[in-house]
Backbone as CSV, one residue per row, in Angstrom:
resi,resn,N_x,N_y,N_z,CA_x,CA_y,CA_z,C_x,C_y,C_z
1,MET,0.857,-1.154,0.000,0.000,0.000,0.000,0.912,1.229,0.000
2,VAL,0.641,2.167,-0.876,1.392,3.417,-0.947,0.391,4.557,-0.970
3,GLY,0.668,5.618,-0.225,-0.258,6.741,-0.219,0.431,8.066,-0.020
4,LYS,-0.093,9.098,-0.670,0.359,10.470,-0.453,-0.443,11.046,0.709
5,ILE,0.155,11.954,1.446,-0.485,12.490,2.641,-0.813,13.966,2.438
6,TYR,-2.096,14.286,2.623,-2.594,15.652,2.506,-3.119,16.115,3.857
7,LEU,-3.019,17.412,4.147,-3.575,17.947,5.386,-5.093,17.968,5.290
8,ALA,-5.760,17.517,6.338,-7.219,17.413,6.327,-7.895,18.781,6.309
9,ASP,-7.301,19.772,6.972,-8.000,21.060,7.095,-7.941,21.934,5.851
10,ASN,-6.850,21.815,5.038,-6.762,22.700,3.876,-6.350,21.986,2.584
11,GLY,-6.123,20.660,2.640,-5.816,19.887,1.441,-4.412,20.036,0.896
12,ILE,-3.510,20.691,1.617,-2.142,20.869,1.137,-1.419,19.521,1.129
13,TYR,-0.713,19.242,0.041,0.087,18.020,-0.093,1.346,18.186,0.753
14,THR,1.602,17.266,1.671,2.713,17.388,2.613,4.046,16.870,2.077
15,LYS,4.031,16.204,0.934,5.204,15.581,0.327,5.708,14.396,1.149
16,LEU,4.889,13.879,2.065,5.192,12.638,2.769,4.525,11.503,2.005
17,ILE,5.204,10.380,1.928,4.638,9.211,1.256,4.710,8.037,2.220
18,GLY,3.557,7.470,2.535,3.492,6.312,3.409,3.583,5.028,2.595
19,VAL,4.384,4.067,3.076,4.561,2.791,2.400,4.382,1.699,3.455
20,HIS,3.321,0.912,3.326,3.013,-0.118,4.310,2.747,-1.437,3.601
21,GLN,3.182,-2.537,4.226,2.923,-3.871,3.695,2.249,-4.697,4.788
22,LEU,1.078,-5.245,4.484,0.318,-6.061,5.425,0.199,-7.460,4.831
23,THR,0.605,-8.475,5.592,0.594,-9.854,5.118,-0.146,-10.732,6.116
24,ASP,-1.102,-11.519,5.634,-1.800,-12.479,6.499,-0.833,-13.576,6.932
25,THR,-0.984,-14.021,8.185,-0.254,-15.174,8.699,-1.257,-16.122,9.345
26,LYS,-0.806,-17.284,9.778,-1.699,-18.246,10.422,-2.266,-17.713,11.733
27,THR,-1.518,-16.833,12.400,-1.947,-16.345,13.714,-2.396,-14.889,13.703
28,GLY,-2.464,-14.265,12.548,-2.877,-12.860,12.476,-2.322,-12.192,11.240
29,MET,-1.387,-11.239,11.448,-0.771,-10.579,10.305,0.616,-10.083,10.660
30,LYS,1.417,-9.875,9.614,2.744,-9.293,9.738,2.674,-7.932,9.056
31,VAL,3.284,-6.922,9.674,3.185,-5.560,9.157,4.577,-4.945,9.020
32,LYS,4.853,-4.345,7.860,6.051,-3.521,7.658,5.556,-2.112,7.370
33,LEU,6.051,-1.146,8.117,5.580,0.229,7.994,6.737,1.154,7.644
34,GLY,6.481,2.114,6.788,7.513,3.074,6.432,6.925,4.373,5.921
35,VAL,7.762,5.390,5.878,7.349,6.689,5.356,8.566,7.371,4.737
36,PHE,8.361,8.016,3.607,9.393,8.836,2.980,9.076,10.286,3.280
37,LEU,10.087,11.010,3.777,9.935,12.426,4.096,10.757,13.248,3.111
38,PRO,10.315,14.477,2.828,11.120,15.321,1.946,12.448,15.681,2.615
39,GLU,13.479,15.862,1.798,14.773,16.273,2.325,14.609,17.585,3.088
40,GLY,15.221,17.668,4.233,15.138,18.890,5.026,13.922,18.956,5.932
41,ALA,13.114,17.904,5.956,11.951,17.899,6.861,12.452,17.928,8.308
42,PRO,11.774,18.660,9.173,12.208,18.709,10.576,12.234,17.317,11.198
43,GLU,13.217,17.064,12.047,13.358,15.759,12.700,12.115,15.410,13.518
44,GLU,11.414,16.421,14.012,10.204,16.188,14.799,9.142,15.448,13.994
45,ILE,9.089,15.688,12.681,8.107,15.002,11.842,8.421,13.510,11.803
46,ALA,9.685,13.155,11.621,10.075,11.740,11.597,9.797,11.083,12.943
47,LYS,10.190,11.740,14.032,9.951,11.180,15.363,8.460,11.045,15.645
48,GLY,7.697,12.057,15.291,6.249,12.016,15.508,5.583,10.914,14.710
49,HIS,6.064,10.680,13.493,5.461,9.634,12.661,5.772,8.245,13.203
50,LYS,6.962,8.080,13.789,7.280,6.796,14.430,6.274,6.495,15.540
51,TRP,5.975,7.502,16.366,4.997,7.324,17.449,3.612,7.043,16.881
52,HIS,3.241,7.773,15.842,1.929,7.580,15.210,1.760,6.145,14.738
53,LEU,2.773,5.616,14.020,2.680,4.254,13.513,2.653,3.233,14.645
54,MET,3.452,3.482,15.686,3.472,2.556,16.820,2.103,2.482,17.493
55,VAL,1.485,3.621,17.722,0.184,3.662,18.385,-0.903,3.080,17.487
56,GLU,-0.887,3.451,16.226,-1.930,3.011,15.299,-1.905,1.493,15.094
57,PHE,-0.723,0.897,15.051,-0.637,-0.523,14.730,-0.295,-1.411,15.923
58,ASN,-0.247,-0.841,17.121,0.082,-1.661,18.294,-1.163,-2.280,18.893
């Protein structure tokens, strides 16, 4: 799954691209999560996205 990320309030394209792979297993699923950030993006965005993915998929 690949997706572009837009801001909900004004529709601006953030230039972040989410890349996720979900695979069925016998006991549930295996998940690989990733995101591409534009060069020069503040480190806070990368750190915040790590927390977002952890909470969303935990």
